[in-house]
Biopython code that builds the backbone (N, CA, C, O; Angstrom):
import numpy as np
from Bio.PDB.StructureBuilder import StructureBuilder

atoms = [
    (1, "MET", "N", (-1.281, 10.596, 12.359)),
    (1, "MET", "CA", (-1.548, 10.113, 10.806)),
    (1, "MET", "C", (-0.126, 10.636, 9.958)),
    (1, "MET", "O", (0.434, 11.717, 10.141)),
    (2, "LEU", "N", (0.299, 9.548, 8.970)),
    (2, "LEU", "CA", (1.223, 9.221, 8.123)),
    (2, "LEU", "C", (0.485, 9.994, 7.018)),
    (2, "LEU", "O", (-0.605, 9.664, 6.551)),
    (3, "LYS", "N", (1.443, 11.402, 6.544)),
    (3, "LYS", "CA", (1.069, 12.091, 5.243)),
    (3, "LYS", "C", (2.479, 11.627, 4.371)),
    (3, "LYS", "O", (3.647, 11.562, 4.754)),
    (4, "TYR", "N", (1.828, 11.319, 2.963)),
    (4, "TYR", "CA", (2.921, 10.548, 1.842)),
    (4, "TYR", "C", (2.723, 10.839, 0.447)),
    (4, "TYR", "O", (1.635, 10.928, -0.121)),
    (5, "GLU", "N", (3.949, 10.988, -0.091)),
    (5, "GLU", "CA", (3.518, 11.791, -1.711)),
    (5, "GLU", "C", (4.377, 10.701, -2.332)),
    (5, "GLU", "O", (5.351, 10.238, -1.739)),
    (6, "TYR", "N", (3.931, 10.238, -3.738)),
    (6, "TYR", "CA", (4.116, 9.524, -4.604)),
    (6, "TYR", "C", (4.163, 9.963, -6.072)),
    (6, "TYR", "O", (3.702, 11.092, -6.234)),
    (7, "ASP", "N", (4.555, 9.421, -7.064)),
    (7, "ASP", "CA", (4.848, 10.013, -8.175)),
    (7, "ASP", "C", (3.740, 9.636, -9.184)),
    (7, "ASP", "O", (3.772, 8.683, -9.963)),
    (8, "HIS", "N", (2.858, 10.451, -9.053)),
    (8, "HIS", "CA", (1.731, 10.466, -10.000)),
    (8, "HIS", "C", (1.667, 9.473, -11.354)),
    (8, "HIS", "O", (0.761, 8.738, -11.747)),
    (9, "ASN", "N", (2.586, 9.667, -11.734)),
    (9, "ASN", "CA", (2.692, 9.018, -13.239)),
    (9, "ASN", "C", (3.501, 7.540, -13.571)),
    (9, "ASN", "O", (3.829, 7.079, -14.664)),
    (10, "VAL", "N", (3.689, 6.989, -12.210)),
    (10, "VAL", "CA", (4.008, 5.870, -11.823)),
    (10, "VAL", "C", (2.832, 5.006, -11.318)),
    (10, "VAL", "O", (2.427, 4.028, -11.946)),
    (11, "ILE", "N", (2.168, 5.537, -9.834)),
    (11, "ILE", "CA", (1.051, 4.930, -9.481)),
    (11, "ILE", "C", (0.180, 6.141, -8.971)),
    (11, "ILE", "O", (0.415, 7.331, -8.763)),
    (12, "GLN", "N", (-0.945, 5.315, -8.857)),
    (12, "GLN", "CA", (-2.209, 5.881, -8.333)),
    (12, "GLN", "C", (-2.500, 5.480, -6.890)),
    (12, "GLN", "O", (-2.309, 4.275, -6.726)),
    (13, "VAL", "N", (-2.824, 5.996, -6.011)),
    (13, "VAL", "CA", (-3.180, 5.803, -4.737)),
    (13, "VAL", "C", (-4.481, 6.194, -4.271)),
    (13, "VAL", "O", (-4.404, 7.357, -3.876)),
    (14, "ASN", "N", (-5.231, 5.896, -4.189)),
    (14, "ASN", "CA", (-6.383, 6.036, -3.086)),
    (14, "ASN", "C", (-6.853, 5.724, -1.639)),
    (14, "ASN", "O", (-7.126, 4.525, -1.684)),
    (15, "GLU", "N", (-6.990, 5.982, -0.910)),
    (15, "GLU", "CA", (-7.061, 5.789, 0.533)),
    (15, "GLU", "C", (-8.654, 6.009, 1.018)),
    (15, "GLU", "O", (-8.951, 7.198, 0.906)),
    (16, "ILE", "N", (-9.580, 5.322, 1.444)),
    (16, "ILE", "CA", (-10.849, 5.630, 1.924)),
    (16, "ILE", "C", (-10.934, 4.986, 3.499)),
    (16, "ILE", "O", (-10.499, 3.845, 3.652)),
    (17, "GLU", "N", (-11.412, 5.612, 4.502)),
    (17, "GLU", "CA", (-11.592, 4.722, 5.780)),
    (17, "GLU", "C", (-12.965, 4.169, 5.650)),
    (17, "GLU", "O", (-13.979, 4.622, 5.118)),
    (18, "ASN", "N", (-12.651, 2.771, 6.451)),
    (18, "ASN", "CA", (-13.759, 2.061, 6.380)),
    (18, "ASN", "C", (-13.649, 1.563, 7.663)),
    (18, "ASN", "O", (-12.729, 0.759, 7.811)),
    (19, "GLY", "N", (-14.348, 1.819, 8.667)),
    (19, "GLY", "CA", (-14.647, 1.562, 9.747)),
    (19, "GLY", "C", (-13.027, 1.401, 10.508)),
    (19, "GLY", "O", (-12.010, 2.093, 10.448)),
    (20, "ASN", "N", (-13.276, 0.510, 11.012)),
    (20, "ASN", "CA", (-11.978, -0.016, 11.899)),
    (20, "ASN", "C", (-10.914, -0.804, 10.684)),
    (20, "ASN", "O", (-10.201, -1.769, 10.958)),
    (21, "ASP", "N", (-10.985, -0.240, 9.496)),
    (21, "ASP", "CA", (-9.994, -0.475, 8.524)),
    (21, "ASP", "C", (-9.590, 0.731, 7.348)),
    (21, "ASP", "O", (-10.439, 1.565, 7.037)),
    (22, "VAL", "N", (-8.481, 0.740, 6.848)),
    (22, "VAL", "CA", (-8.319, 1.657, 5.839)),
    (22, "VAL", "C", (-8.336, 0.758, 4.867)),
    (22, "VAL", "O", (-8.016, -0.430, 4.893)),
    (23, "GLU", "N", (-8.889, 1.677, 3.676)),
    (23, "GLU", "CA", (-9.033, 0.742, 2.466)),
    (23, "GLU", "C", (-8.056, 1.100, 1.194)),
    (23, "GLU", "O", (-8.533, 2.182, 0.851)),
    (24, "PHE", "N", (-7.277, 0.909, 0.546)),
    (24, "PHE", "CA", (-6.228, 1.498, -0.433)),
    (24, "PHE", "C", (-6.672, 0.871, -1.685)),
    (24, "PHE", "O", (-6.515, -0.339, -1.847)),
    (25, "ARG", "N", (-7.216, 1.615, -2.583)),
    (25, "ARG", "CA", (-7.248, 1.450, -4.299)),
    (25, "ARG", "C", (-5.434, 2.035, -4.779)),
    (25, "ARG", "O", (-5.005, 3.163, -4.539)),
    (26, "ILE", "N", (-4.815, 1.154, -5.329)),
    (26, "ILE", "CA", (-3.644, 1.230, -5.860)),
    (26, "ILE", "C", (-3.623, 0.588, -7.195)),
    (26, "ILE", "O", (-4.050, -0.558, -7.335)),
    (27, "HIS", "N", (-3.071, 1.379, -8.328)),
    (27, "HIS", "CA", (-2.975, 0.849, -9.671)),
    (27, "HIS", "C", (-1.304, 1.707, -9.814)),
    (27, "HIS", "O", (-0.870, 2.849, -9.662)),
    (28, "ILE", "N", (-0.717, 0.216, -10.232)),
    (28, "ILE", "CA", (0.671, 0.768, -10.803)),
    (28, "ILE", "C", (0.777, 0.772, -12.325)),
    (28, "ILE", "O", (0.755, -0.157, -13.132)),
    (29, "LEU", "N", (0.906, 2.169, -12.489)),
    (29, "LEU", "CA", (0.712, 2.600, -13.623)),
    (29, "LEU", "C", (2.080, 1.975, -15.196)),
    (29, "LEU", "O", (1.944, 1.565, -16.349)),
    (30, "GLN", "N", (3.411, 2.302, -14.136)),
    (30, "GLN", "CA", (4.573, 1.787, -14.498)),
    (30, "GLN", "C", (5.256, 0.520, -14.195)),
    (30, "GLN", "O", (5.727, 0.366, -13.068)),
    (31, "GLU", "N", (5.360, -0.418, -15.098)),
    (31, "GLU", "CA", (5.388, -1.891, -14.210)),
    (31, "GLU", "C", (6.652, -2.188, -13.681)),
    (31, "GLU", "O", (6.770, -3.160, -12.935)),
    (32, "GLU", "N", (8.139, -1.096, -14.122)),
    (32, "GLU", "CA", (9.333, -1.293, -14.204)),
    (32, "GLU", "C", (9.822, -0.307, -12.978)),
    (32, "GLU", "O", (9.457, 0.830, -13.276)),
    (33, "PRO", "N", (10.407, -0.307, -11.899)),
    (33, "PRO", "CA", (10.509, -1.529, -10.908)),
    (33, "PRO", "C", (8.985, -1.690, -9.930)),
    (33, "PRO", "O", (8.900, -2.424, -8.946)),
    (34, "TYR", "N", (8.112, -1.019, -10.349)),
    (34, "TYR", "CA", (6.928, -0.489, -9.011)),
    (34, "TYR", "C", (6.425, -1.785, -9.198)),
    (34, "TYR", "O", (6.779, -2.404, -8.194)),
    (35, "LEU", "N", (5.821, -2.502, -9.903)),
    (35, "LEU", "CA", (4.877, -3.742, -9.883)),
    (35, "LEU", "C", (5.992, -4.941, -9.022)),
    (35, "LEU", "O", (5.494, -5.778, -8.269)),
    (36, "ASP", "N", (7.135, -4.895, -9.196)),
    (36, "ASP", "CA", (8.009, -5.783, -8.259)),
    (36, "ASP", "C", (7.225, -5.366, -6.561)),
    (36, "ASP", "O", (6.663, -5.994, -5.664)),
    (37, "GLY", "N", (7.669, -3.745, -6.880)),
    (37, "GLY", "CA", (7.673, -3.531, -5.281)),
    (37, "GLY", "C", (5.747, -4.154, -4.995)),
    (37, "GLY", "O", (5.260, -5.168, -4.494)),
    (38, "ILE", "N", (5.480, -3.575, -5.287)),
    (38, "ILE", "CA", (3.861, -4.189, -4.617)),
    (38, "ILE", "C", (3.394, -5.815, -4.426)),
    (38, "ILE", "O", (2.560, -6.397, -3.732)),
    (39, "LYS", "N", (4.404, -6.211, -5.435)),
    (39, "LYS", "CA", (4.363, -7.831, -4.828)),
    (39, "LYS", "C", (5.157, -8.158, -3.777)),
    (39, "LYS", "O", (4.752, -9.046, -3.027)),
    (40, "LYS", "N", (6.647, -7.412, -3.463)),
    (40, "LYS", "CA", (7.127, -7.362, -2.365)),
    (40, "LYS", "C", (6.478, -7.100, -1.071)),
    (40, "LYS", "O", (6.756, -7.879, -0.159)),
    (41, "VAL", "N", (5.619, -6.089, -0.825)),
    (41, "VAL", "CA", (4.748, -5.606, -0.127)),
    (41, "VAL", "C", (3.839, -6.712, 0.252)),
    (41, "VAL", "O", (3.940, -7.285, 1.337)),
    (42, "GLN", "N", (3.000, -6.995, -0.593)),
    (42, "GLN", "CA", (1.996, -8.322, -0.254)),
    (42, "GLN", "C", (2.627, -9.283, 0.428)),
    (42, "GLN", "O", (2.215, -9.775, 1.479)),
    (43, "LYS", "N", (3.906, -9.653, -0.297)),
    (43, "LYS", "CA", (4.692, -10.883, 0.211)),
    (43, "LYS", "C", (4.888, -10.753, 1.898)),
    (43, "LYS", "O", (4.721, -11.524, 2.843)),
    (44, "GLU", "N", (5.239, -9.646, 1.778)),
    (44, "GLU", "CA", (5.899, -9.141, 3.060)),
    (44, "GLU", "C", (4.865, -9.346, 4.546)),
    (44, "GLU", "O", (5.277, -9.915, 5.557)),
    (45, "PHE", "N", (3.219, -8.643, 4.375)),
    (45, "PHE", "CA", (2.320, -9.138, 4.840)),
    (45, "PHE", "C", (1.989, -10.533, 5.307)),
    (45, "PHE", "O", (1.861, -11.041, 6.420)),
    (46, "GLU", "N", (1.856, -11.166, 3.531)),
    (46, "GLU", "CA", (1.232, -12.614, 3.554)),
    (46, "GLU", "C", (2.382, -13.353, 4.669)),
    (46, "GLU", "O", (1.721, -13.943, 5.524)),
    (47, "GLU", "N", (3.564, -13.474, 4.876)),
    (47, "GLU", "CA", (4.358, -14.200, 5.251)),
    (47, "GLU", "C", (4.534, -13.911, 6.969)),
    (47, "GLU", "O", (5.362, -14.530, 7.636)),
    (48, "ASN", "N", (3.609, -12.864, 7.554)),
    (48, "ASN", "CA", (3.822, -12.620, 9.150)),
    (48, "ASN", "C", (3.161, -13.914, 9.430)),
    (48, "ASN", "O", (2.962, -14.911, 8.736)),
    (49, "ASP", "N", (2.815, -13.530, 10.927)),
    (49, "ASP", "CA", (2.116, -14.393, 11.474)),
    (49, "ASP", "C", (0.541, -13.552, 11.609)),
    (49, "ASP", "O", (-0.317, -14.367, 11.949)),
    (50, "VAL", "N", (0.102, -12.462, 11.466)),
    (50, "VAL", "CA", (-0.829, -12.137, 11.259)),
    (50, "VAL", "C", (-1.797, -12.343, 10.108)),
    (50, "VAL", "O", (-1.329, -11.777, 9.121)),
    (51, "TYR", "N", (-2.809, -12.851, 9.870)),
    (51, "TYR", "CA", (-3.420, -13.525, 8.939)),
    (51, "TYR", "C", (-4.531, -12.196, 8.206)),
    (51, "TYR", "O", (-4.944, -12.231, 7.047)),
    (52, "THR", "N", (-4.842, -11.093, 9.221)),
    (52, "THR", "CA", (-5.559, -10.130, 8.974)),
    (52, "THR", "C", (-5.068, -8.876, 8.914)),
    (52, "THR", "O", (-5.849, -7.937, 8.767)),
    (53, "ASP", "N", (-3.791, -8.683, 9.012)),
    (53, "ASP", "CA", (-3.339, -7.645, 8.889)),
    (53, "ASP", "C", (-3.938, -6.482, 8.187)),
    (53, "ASP", "O", (-4.669, -5.561, 8.552)),
    (54, "VAL", "N", (-3.141, -6.979, 6.550)),
    (54, "VAL", "CA", (-3.397, -6.508, 5.374)),
    (54, "VAL", "C", (-3.721, -7.403, 4.472)),
    (54, "VAL", "O", (-2.956, -8.342, 4.252)),
    (55, "LEU", "N", (-4.811, -7.276, 3.854)),
    (55, "LEU", "CA", (-5.559, -8.261, 2.770)),
    (55, "LEU", "C", (-5.457, -7.649, 1.507)),
    (55, "LEU", "O", (-5.863, -6.487, 1.504)),
    (56, "PHE", "N", (-4.933, -8.183, 0.167)),
    (56, "PHE", "CA", (-4.783, -8.127, -0.971)),
    (56, "PHE", "C", (-5.706, -8.315, -1.894)),
    (56, "PHE", "O", (-6.207, -9.411, -1.643)),
    (57, "TYR", "N", (-6.188, -7.872, -2.785)),
    (57, "TYR", "CA", (-7.419, -8.261, -3.798)),
    (57, "TYR", "C", (-6.772, -7.770, -5.467)),
    (57, "TYR", "O", (-6.662, -6.628, -5.914)),
    (58, "ILE", "N", (-6.490, -8.826, -5.995)),
    (58, "ILE", "CA", (-5.695, -8.043, -6.960)),
    (58, "ILE", "C", (-6.217, -8.360, -8.603)),
    (58, "ILE", "O", (-6.240, -9.461, -9.155)),
    (59, "TYR", "N", (-6.635, -6.972, -9.202)),
    (59, "TYR", "CA", (-7.184, -6.939, -10.634)),
    (59, "TYR", "C", (-6.592, -7.056, -11.525)),
    (59, "TYR", "O", (-5.408, -7.357, -11.377)),
    (60, "ALA", "N", (-7.037, -6.906, -12.629)),
    (60, "ALA", "CA", (-6.749, -6.973, -14.139)),
    (60, "ALA", "C", (-5.961, -5.391, -14.170)),
    (60, "ALA", "O", (-6.461, -4.444, -13.565)),
    (61, "SER", "N", (-4.875, -5.281, -14.834)),
    (61, "SER", "CA", (-4.576, -3.717, -15.204)),
    (61, "SER", "C", (-3.679, -3.128, -14.239)),
    (61, "SER", "O", (-3.189, -2.003, -14.330)),
    (62, "HIS", "N", (-3.443, -4.204, -13.041)),
    (62, "HIS", "CA", (-1.686, -3.922, -12.190)),
    (62, "HIS", "C", (-3.118, -2.998, -11.346)),
    (62, "HIS", "O", (-2.830, -1.824, -11.118)),
    (63, "GLU", "N", (-4.329, -3.360, -10.966)),
    (63, "GLU", "CA", (-4.665, -2.832, -9.892)),
    (63, "GLU", "C", (-4.982, -3.617, -8.621)),
    (63, "GLU", "O", (-5.334, -4.797, -8.627)),
    (64, "TYR", "N", (-4.789, -2.680, -7.267)),
    (64, "TYR", "CA", (-4.961, -3.791, -6.027)),
    (64, "TYR", "C", (-5.788, -2.965, -5.134)),
    (64, "TYR", "O", (-5.655, -1.771, -4.868)),
    (65, "ARG", "N", (-6.859, -3.996, -4.626)),
    (65, "ARG", "CA", (-7.336, -3.129, -3.813)),
    (65, "ARG", "C", (-7.259, -3.766, -2.060)),
    (65, "ARG", "O", (-7.874, -4.763, -1.683)),
    (66, "VAL", "N", (-6.431, -2.981, -1.253)),
    (66, "VAL", "CA", (-5.603, -3.644, -0.084)),
    (66, "VAL", "C", (-6.589, -2.800, 1.165)),
    (66, "VAL", "O", (-6.908, -1.613, 1.235)),
    (67, "ILE", "N", (-6.925, -4.078, 2.167)),
    (67, "ILE", "CA", (-7.765, -3.682, 3.175)),
    (67, "ILE", "C", (-6.540, -3.661, 4.397)),
    (67, "ILE", "O", (-5.996, -4.691, 4.795)),
    (68, "VAL", "N", (-6.262, -2.464, 4.839)),
    (68, "VAL", "CA", (-5.079, -2.568, 6.277)),
    (68, "VAL", "C", (-5.832, -2.110, 7.493)),
    (68, "VAL", "O", (-6.173, -0.956, 7.755)),
    (69, "ARG", "N", (-6.027, -3.144, 8.155)),
    (69, "ARG", "CA", (-6.117, -2.727, 9.747)),
    (69, "ARG", "C", (-5.708, -1.570, 10.213)),
    (69, "ARG", "O", (-4.519, -1.252, 10.243)),
    (70, "ARG", "N", (-6.728, -0.785, 10.647)),
    (70, "ARG", "CA", (-6.190, 0.588, 11.591)),
    (70, "ARG", "C", (-4.586, 0.286, 12.125)),
    (70, "ARG", "O", (-3.623, 0.883, 11.645)),
    (71, "ASP", "N", (-4.498, -0.536, 12.982)),
    (71, "ASP", "CA", (-3.121, -1.205, 13.890)),
    (71, "ASP", "C", (-2.137, -1.201, 13.043)),
    (71, "ASP", "O", (-1.022, -1.067, 13.546)),
    (72, "TYR", "N", (-2.213, -1.328, 11.689)),
    (72, "TYR", "CA", (-1.422, -1.832, 10.808)),
    (72, "TYR", "C", (-1.013, -0.991, 9.831)),
    (72, "TYR", "O", (-0.297, -1.355, 8.898)),
    (73, "TYR", "N", (-1.589, 0.579, 10.045)),
    (73, "TYR", "CA", (-1.263, 1.509, 8.838)),
    (73, "TYR", "C", (-0.171, 1.851, 8.425)),
    (73, "TYR", "O", (0.272, 1.917, 7.278)),
    (74, "GLU", "N", (0.435, 2.158, 9.766)),
    (74, "GLU", "CA", (1.803, 2.757, 10.159)),
    (74, "GLU", "C", (2.823, 1.723, 9.205)),
    (74, "GLU", "O", (3.678, 2.176, 8.443)),
    (75, "ASP", "N", (2.630, 0.642, 9.350)),
    (75, "ASP", "CA", (3.581, -0.697, 8.916)),
    (75, "ASP", "C", (3.344, -0.634, 7.655)),
    (75, "ASP", "O", (4.291, -0.673, 6.870)),
    (76, "PHE", "N", (2.131, -0.532, 7.235)),
    (76, "PHE", "CA", (1.861, -0.874, 5.335)),
    (76, "PHE", "C", (2.164, 0.689, 4.638)),
    (76, "PHE", "O", (2.096, 0.717, 3.409)),
    (77, "ILE", "N", (2.484, 1.954, 5.327)),
    (77, "ILE", "CA", (2.680, 2.804, 4.783)),
    (77, "ILE", "C", (4.459, 3.121, 4.049)),
    (77, "ILE", "O", (5.079, 3.456, 3.040)),
    (78, "LEU", "N", (4.583, 2.656, 5.637)),
    (78, "LEU", "CA", (6.278, 2.420, 5.599)),
    (78, "LEU", "C", (7.103, 1.033, 4.906)),
    (78, "LEU", "O", (8.306, 0.997, 4.648)),
    (79, "GLU", "N", (6.125, -0.055, 4.693)),
    (79, "GLU", "CA", (6.344, -0.655, 3.807)),
    (79, "GLU", "C", (5.991, -0.366, 2.098)),
    (79, "GLU", "O", (6.662, -0.814, 1.168)),
    (80, "LEU", "N", (5.375, 0.068, 2.036)),
    (80, "LEU", "CA", (5.674, 1.005, 0.742)),
    (80, "LEU", "C", (6.273, 1.868, 0.392)),
    (80, "LEU", "O", (6.359, 2.045, -0.823)),
    (81, "MET", "N", (7.004, 2.856, 1.392)),
    (81, "MET", "CA", (8.012, 3.418, 1.387)),
    (81, "MET", "C", (9.562, 2.899, 0.832)),
    (81, "MET", "O", (10.392, 3.420, 0.088)),
    (82, "LYS", "N", (9.506, 1.506, 1.642)),
    (82, "LYS", "CA", (10.505, 0.578, 1.841)),
    (82, "LYS", "C", (10.738, 0.388, 0.203)),
    (82, "LYS", "O", (11.805, 0.648, -0.354)),
    (83, "GLN", "N", (9.700, -0.047, -0.383)),
    (83, "GLN", "CA", (9.799, -1.108, -1.657)),
    (83, "GLN", "C", (9.922, 0.196, -2.808)),
    (83, "GLN", "O", (9.909, 0.039, -4.029)),
    (84, "ARG", "N", (10.046, 1.561, -2.059)),
    (84, "ARG", "CA", (10.317, 3.162, -3.217)),
    (84, "ARG", "C", (8.873, 2.978, -3.692)),
    (84, "ARG", "O", (8.861, 3.386, -4.853)),
    (85, "LEU", "N", (7.685, 2.571, -3.357)),
    (85, "LEU", "CA", (6.368, 3.166, -3.919)),
    (85, "LEU", "C", (6.171, 4.519, -3.957)),
    (85, "LEU", "O", (5.880, 5.163, -4.965)),
    (86, "LEU", "N", (6.395, 5.111, -2.415)),
    (86, "LEU", "CA", (6.238, 6.211, -2.157)),
    (86, "LEU", "C", (7.233, 7.282, -2.321)),
    (86, "LEU", "O", (8.306, 6.694, -2.188)),
    (87, "GLN", "N", (7.433, 8.311, -2.498)),
    (87, "GLN", "CA", (8.369, 9.314, -2.703)),
    (87, "GLN", "C", (8.773, 9.663, -1.386)),
    (87, "GLN", "O", (9.983, 9.750, -1.180)),
    (88, "SER", "N", (7.801, 9.927, -0.256)),
    (88, "SER", "CA", (8.258, 10.491, 1.211)),
    (88, "SER", "C", (6.817, 10.099, 2.086)),
    (88, "SER", "O", (5.637, 9.915, 1.789)),
    (89, "VAL", "N", (7.475, 10.090, 3.090)),
    (89, "VAL", "CA", (6.000, 9.712, 4.462)),
    (89, "VAL", "C", (6.962, 11.038, 5.573)),
    (89, "VAL", "O", (8.128, 11.370, 5.782)),
    (90, "LYS", "N", (5.372, 11.481, 6.087)),
    (90, "LYS", "CA", (5.941, 12.186, 6.927)),
    (90, "LYS", "C", (4.610, 12.278, 8.240)),
    (90, "LYS", "O", (3.414, 12.225, 7.954)),
    (91, "TRP", "N", (5.030, 12.393, 9.367)),
    (91, "TRP", "CA", (3.627, 12.560, 10.400)),
    (91, "TRP", "C", (3.389, 13.791, 10.255)),
    (91, "TRP", "O", (4.278, 14.606, 10.012)),
    (92, "SER", "N", (1.697, 14.199, 10.435)),
    (92, "SER", "CA", (1.125, 15.410, 10.397)),
    (92, "SER", "C", (0.184, 15.256, 11.426)),
    (92, "SER", "O", (-0.169, 14.255, 12.050)),
    (93, "GLU", "N", (-0.155, 16.428, 11.488)),
    (93, "GLU", "CA", (-0.801, 17.040, 12.545)),
    (93, "GLU", "C", (-2.356, 16.830, 12.748)),
    (93, "GLU", "O", (-2.935, 17.374, 13.689)),
]
sb = StructureBuilder()
sb.init_structure("model")
sb.init_model(0)
sb.init_chain("A")
sb.init_seg("    ")
for serial, (resi, resn, name, xyz) in enumerate(atoms, 1):
    if name == "N":
        sb.init_residue(resn, " ", resi, " ")
    sb.init_atom(name, np.array(xyz, "f"), 0.0, 1.0, " ", f" {name:<3s}", serial, name[0])
structure = sb.get_structure()
């Protein structure tokens, strides 16, 4: 499992296990440059060949519900890091 950290002043992330999936509630608090970052994460998974790996639901006020298949969990977390939405990622025991 990966452990990650983020700046609570710019983004809120809640993670809930849901059977074979992991559900994220992500709220972008500071638009620039983080709103663009979450859109790039969404685009990355929408443009790959697997349609059910990561599903995005967009709500008002820059809130996102993201359902991630467990076998794509690491890919999703690392993409958040790549887009600088997270500050650090490390393996936990």
